[in-house]
N, C-alpha and C positions, 0 to 999 in steps of 0.2 A: 322779225324781218322776213319779208316775203321773198322766196326764191323763184327765179324764172324756171320753166321746165327745161330739162337738159337730159341728154342721153345718160342712162345709168341712175337717174334720180327716181324717186317714188312719188306717185300721186296717191294721196289719201282722200277717199270720198268724204265730203262733208256730211254730217248727220242729216242735213236738210234735203238730201236727194233720196229720201225714203221710198218713193214710189217707183224708182228706176229698177227694173228687174235685173238688168245686167250689172249695174254699178253700185247698187245699195251696199254699203259697208265693204267696198272694194279697196284693195291696195294694188296698184298697177306699177310694174317696173317698166320704165320707158326704155325701149330698145333702140329707138331712133327718134330724133327730133331735129327738123331742119325747116327751111323755107317752104318745102312742099307739104309738110304735115308731120304727124307724130304717130308712132307705132309703139304699142306696149302690150304687156301680158298681165292679166289679173293673177296675182300670186296666191290668193287665199280662198279660192272657190273650187275645191276638189269635186270631181264627178264621182258617181258611184262605180263607174266602170274603171277598169285598168287598161293599160296599153294593149295587152293581148286580146281585149274585147274588140279592138279595131284592127289588129293585125293577128288574125287567128293562128297562123303558123308559129308565132312567137311562143316559146315554151316557158319563159319566165312570166310569172304573174304577180310580181311585187312592185311593178312600176305604175304609180298612179298617173292619172291624166287630169288636168285641170281645165276649167272653162276659162280660156284665155281672153274671151271677149266676144262681142256679137258679130264680128266680121269674119267671113269665110269659115263658118262653123263646120264645114265639110273637109277641112284640111287640118293636119297635125303639124304643129310647130314645136320647137324645143330650144331651150337655153341650157348651157352647160359650163363646166369649169375645166374641161379637158381638151383644149385645142391641140395638144400634142398627139391626141388619138383621133380627133375628128377634123379632117381637112375641109377647107372651104368655109370656115367659121368667120363671123364678123364680131369684133370686140365691141361689147356694149360699154363696159367699164373695166377697170383693173380686175382681172380674174374672172370675168363673166363674159360668155360668148353666146352668140345667137346663130342657130342653124349650122349647116355644113352638109356633108355627104350622108344622106339618110340611109342608103344601103349599107354604108360603113357602120353607122350607128346600130343598125339591126344585127349585123354580124358581130360587133363588139358585145352587144347584149347577149346574144346566143353563146358567145365564148366566155361569158361572165367576166369581161374586162371593164365593165362599167358598173359602178356602185350606184344605188338609187339616189344617194345624196350628191352625186356628181352631175345629174341631168334631170331636167323637169320638162314634161310634155304638156302641151296645151291643145285643146280643140278650139280653133279660131284665135283671133287676136282682137285687140282694141285699137281703133284707128280714128284719127281726127284729121280733117282737111287743114290747109295752111293756117287759117285763123280761128278755126273752131275751138281748139283747146284754149287759146288765149281768151276767147269769149266766155267759155265755161269757167275759167279762172276769175274773170271779172265778175261773173255772176255768183261767185263763191260756191261753186260746186265741188272744188278740189282744193287741197293744200299740197304744195310741192315741198318735199323734204329730201335731204341727201339720204342715200342708201348707206346708213352706218353699219349695216351687216356685211357689206362688200359681197364676196362670193358666198358667204354663209347664208345669204338670202334664200338659197335653195333648201336649206334645212329649216327655214322659218315658214315654209309654205303650209299654212294651216288656217282654218277658219278664225282662230283667235288673233291672228296678225293685225287685223283692223283695230281691235280693242287695244292691243299693246301700243300701236302707233298713236291712237287717240289719247291714251294715258300719257304718253311721252309729250304730246302737244300741250298738255296741262291746261290750266286756266278754265275757261268756260267749257272746254271739251270734256273735262272730267265727269260731268254729270251724264254725258252720253255713253261713257264706258260701261255702265251697268244698265242702261235702258234696254228694254226688249227690242228685238229686231223688228217686230210688228207692234207699233204703239197701241193698236186696238186690243192687244192682250193685257194691257195695263189695267 
C-alpha cells in the first residue's frame, strides 16, 4: 500500500536513484508537508565534523552534525525531543520537534542539560516545491513509510538506516540491501 507524504513520515530513497549525490541511499524525515511544498532532513548522512567545528566557542565535542540536504547548506537546523527545554519549537510528530530558540540550545548544551540522543543537528535541509515531491514519487524515486521509530528516530541516525528500511520493505528490495553503494565496485 502506497502512503502519501505526510509530516513525520519517512522518505526512503529508491535504489534507482544511484547517481544522485545528495539523496543516494537517503532516509529523510519529513518535517513539514503542505500545499506550498515539503521540508525534511536526511537522517543517515553524518558529516565528519561535529557541531563545535561550526560553533567554535562550544566546549562539548560529542554532538554530530548531519548533511540535512542540499538546500541552505550554510545554515544549521535541528530536531529534538525536548520541547519543555527549547522554546519556539514546532511539532513534527508525536515526540519530535523542529527548531526553536538556538541561543537557548547552545546554553543548554554548555550547561550539559541536553543529551546527544535528544537532539540532532543538520547542515542544510531537503526541500521540494508544491508538486515536486509528488512528481518524484510518481517517478518512483522514493517510498513513503510511517516513522515507526517515533522519537527514537534520533538514536537511529546512522549510515545503516537506509539498509534497515530497505530490508523492512522486503520483496524485490531485499536484493538491494547487500548491494554495494557504488555498483561499479561489483
